[in-house]
C-alpha positions as a Markdown table, in Angstrom:
| # | Residue | x | y | z |
|---|---|---|---|---|
| 1 | Unk | 2.4 | -8.7 | 14.6 |
| 2 | Unk | 3.2 | -9.3 | 18.4 |
| 3 | Unk | 6.3 | -9.0 | 20.5 |
| 4 | Unk | 7.0 | -12.4 | 21.8 |
| 5 | Unk | 9.4 | -12.5 | 24.6 |
| 6 | Unk | 10.7 | -15.2 | 27.0 |
| 7 | Unk | 9.3 | -15.5 | 30.4 |
| 8 | Unk | 12.7 | -15.2 | 32.0 |
| 9 | Unk | 13.1 | -11.8 | 30.5 |
| 10 | Unk | 9.6 | -10.8 | 31.8 |
| 11 | Unk | 10.5 | -11.9 | 35.3 |
| 12 | Unk | 13.8 | -10.2 | 35.3 |
| 13 | Unk | 12.1 | -6.9 | 34.1 |
| 14 | Unk | 9.6 | -7.0 | 36.7 |
| 15 | Unk | 12.1 | -8.0 | 39.5 |
| 16 | Unk | 14.3 | -5.1 | 38.5 |
| 17 | Unk | 11.4 | -2.7 | 38.5 |
| 18 | Unk | 10.2 | -3.8 | 41.9 |
| 19 | Unk | 13.7 | -3.5 | 43.3 |
| 20 | Unk | 13.9 | 0.1 | 42.3 |
| 21 | Unk | 10.6 | 1.2 | 44.0 |
| 22 | Unk | 10.4 | 3.8 | 45.5 |
| 23 | Unk | 13.0 | 5.5 | 43.3 |
| 24 | Unk | 12.6 | 8.8 | 41.4 |
| 25 | Unk | 11.5 | 8.0 | 37.8 |
| 26 | Unk | 10.1 | 4.6 | 38.8 |
| 27 | Unk | 7.2 | 4.9 | 41.3 |
| 28 | Unk | 3.9 | 5.6 | 39.5 |
| 29 | Unk | 5.4 | 5.2 | 36.1 |
| 30 | Unk | 4.4 | 2.7 | 33.3 |
| 31 | Unk | 7.0 | 0.7 | 31.6 |
| 32 | Unk | 7.0 | -1.5 | 28.5 |
| 33 | Unk | 9.1 | -4.5 | 28.4 |
| 34 | Unk | 9.6 | -6.6 | 25.2 |
| 35 | Unk | 12.0 | -7.3 | 22.4 |
| 36 | Unk | 11.0 | -4.6 | 20.1 |
| 37 | Unk | 11.2 | -7.3 | 17.4 |
| 38 | Unk | 7.7 | -7.8 | 16.4 |
| 39 | Unk | 7.0 | -11.2 | 14.7 |
| 40 | Unk | 3.8 | -12.6 | 12.9 |
| 41 | Unk | 2.3 | -15.8 | 14.2 |
| 42 | Unk | 3.6 | -17.8 | 11.2 |
| 43 | Unk | 7.2 | -16.7 | 12.1 |
| 44 | Unk | 6.7 | -18.1 | 15.6 |
| 45 | Unk | 5.1 | -21.1 | 14.3 |
| 46 | Unk | 8.0 | -21.8 | 11.9 |
| 47 | Unk | 10.5 | -21.1 | 14.6 |
| 48 | Unk | 8.8 | -23.7 | 16.9 |
| 49 | Unk | 8.8 | -26.3 | 14.1 |
| 50 | Unk | 12.4 | -25.7 | 13.3 |
| 51 | Unk | 13.4 | -26.0 | 17.0 |
| 52 | Unk | 11.5 | -29.2 | 17.2 |
| 53 | Unk | 12.9 | -30.6 | 13.9 |
| 54 | Unk | 9.4 | -31.0 | 12.6 |
| 55 | Unk | 9.7 | -30.2 | 8.8 |
| 56 | Unk | 6.7 | -32.9 | 8.4 |
| 57 | Unk | 4.2 | -30.4 | 9.9 |
| 58 | Unk | 2.8 | -27.3 | 8.2 |
| 59 | Unk | 0.5 | -24.7 | 9.7 |
| 60 | Unk | -3.1 | -24.4 | 8.5 |
| 61 | Unk | -4.2 | -20.6 | 8.2 |
| 62 | Unk | -7.8 | -20.2 | 8.6 |
| 63 | Unk | -7.8 | -16.4 | 8.7 |
| 64 | Unk | -11.1 | -16.4 | 10.8 |
| 65 | Unk | -10.3 | -13.8 | 13.4 |
| 66 | Unk | -12.7 | -11.0 | 13.1 |
| 67 | Unk | -11.7 | -8.5 | 15.9 |
| 68 | Unk | -7.9 | -9.2 | 16.0 |
| 69 | Unk | -5.7 | -6.0 | 16.3 |
| 70 | Unk | -3.4 | -6.5 | 13.3 |
| 71 | Unk | -0.2 | -5.1 | 15.0 |
| 72 | Unk | 0.7 | -4.7 | 18.5 |
| 73 | Unk | 4.2 | -3.4 | 19.2 |
| 74 | Unk | 6.0 | -1.7 | 22.4 |
| 75 | Unk | 8.3 | 1.0 | 22.7 |
| 76 | Unk | 10.8 | 0.0 | 25.4 |
| 77 | Unk | 13.1 | 3.1 | 25.3 |
| 78 | Unk | 11.8 | 4.1 | 28.8 |
| 79 | Unk | 12.9 | 0.9 | 30.3 |
| 80 | Unk | 16.2 | 1.1 | 28.5 |
| 81 | Unk | 16.8 | 4.7 | 29.5 |
| 82 | Unk | 15.6 | 4.7 | 33.1 |
| 83 | Unk | 16.4 | 1.1 | 34.1 |
| 84 | Unk | 19.0 | 0.1 | 31.7 |
| 85 | Unk | 16.9 | -3.0 | 30.7 |
| 86 | Unk | 16.7 | -4.9 | 27.5 |
| 87 | Unk | 15.7 | -8.4 | 26.8 |
| 88 | Unk | 18.4 | -10.9 | 26.9 |
| 89 | Unk | 16.9 | -14.1 | 25.3 |
| 90 | Unk | 16.2 | -14.5 | 21.6 |
| 91 | Unk | 13.2 | -16.5 | 20.4 |
| 92 | Unk | 15.4 | -19.4 | 19.4 |
| 93 | Unk | 17.2 | -19.4 | 22.9 |
| 94 | Unk | 13.8 | -19.3 | 24.7 |
| 95 | Unk | 12.5 | -22.2 | 22.5 |
| 96 | Unk | 15.6 | -24.3 | 23.0 |
| 97 | Unk | 14.9 | -24.1 | 26.7 |
| 98 | Unk | 11.1 | -24.2 | 26.6 |
| 99 | Unk | 10.5 | -27.2 | 24.1 |
| 100 | Unk | 12.7 | -29.8 | 26.2 |
| 101 | Unk | 10.8 | -28.6 | 29.4 |
| 102 | Unk | 7.3 | -29.0 | 28.0 |
| 103 | Unk | 8.5 | -32.5 | 26.5 |
| 104 | Unk | 9.6 | -33.5 | 29.9 |
| 105 | Unk | 6.5 | -32.4 | 31.5 |
| 106 | Unk | 4.4 | -34.2 | 29.1 |
| 107 | Unk | 6.3 | -37.5 | 29.7 |
| 108 | Unk | 5.8 | -37.1 | 33.6 |
| 109 | Unk | 2.0 | -36.2 | 33.2 |
| 110 | Unk | 1.0 | -38.9 | 30.8 |
| 111 | Unk | 1.0 | -36.7 | 27.7 |
| 112 | Unk | 2.2 | -37.5 | 24.2 |
């Protein structure tokens, strides 16, 4: 389980944080930014396949990771409370923008 959040949300979070320095409650403090909606890898893979309309593909699960942390989640309450920040993009919205961007990039750079 991990929190996957869109790069635009990450950039927005860090820009907001930087703009508030040196404010009380900001300088020297640690903040977590994320969706607080942890997903497992299969959920993410299935969302990608759905967004790409690729029902012909299925993930192969090898289960070979030996030192993997099974669950990494974040508590973003401090970012909400102090900065009034929450993630704006859903996984589906992020994929709807990311997939066409990569498809275009691959065409331009001789990929598939």
